[in-house]
C-alpha positions, 0 to 999 in steps of 0.5 A: 056466913059471917055476920055484918057488924057496921061501926057508925063511922061506916054508917054515916059514909053508907048514908054518903055511898047511897047516893051514888048508884054505881058505888053503892051496887058495888058496896052490896056486892062486896058486902055479900061476898064478905057474909060468906067468906071474908078471905075469899080475894076479889076486890082486890082484896089486901091484908093491911100492915102496919097501923091496921095489921089485925085489918083487912080491906078491899078496894071499892073504886080508885079512891074508896075502900072497905076496911074490915076486922074478921072475929071469927070465934063469932064469925064476924066481920065489922065493917070500919069504913067504906070510904077514904083511904086507910083513914 
């Protein structure tokens, strides 16, 4: 199991998401998936390129993605952002 660590930015974004029950439910499903295996190809997961090399994303909805980085030596998943698209 991986431990999730939330950035300050993602913590603020999560507060906004909690107001939308559908988005909140999907976000919790993505978080459960990340805890089990952050490399599993669900939720249209993809390895990011260019300025975001070393990061991954999973689709939350049409305009929002969870952007994260895996820190293997500490078995951590750093959640960078949960709203927006590569910002």
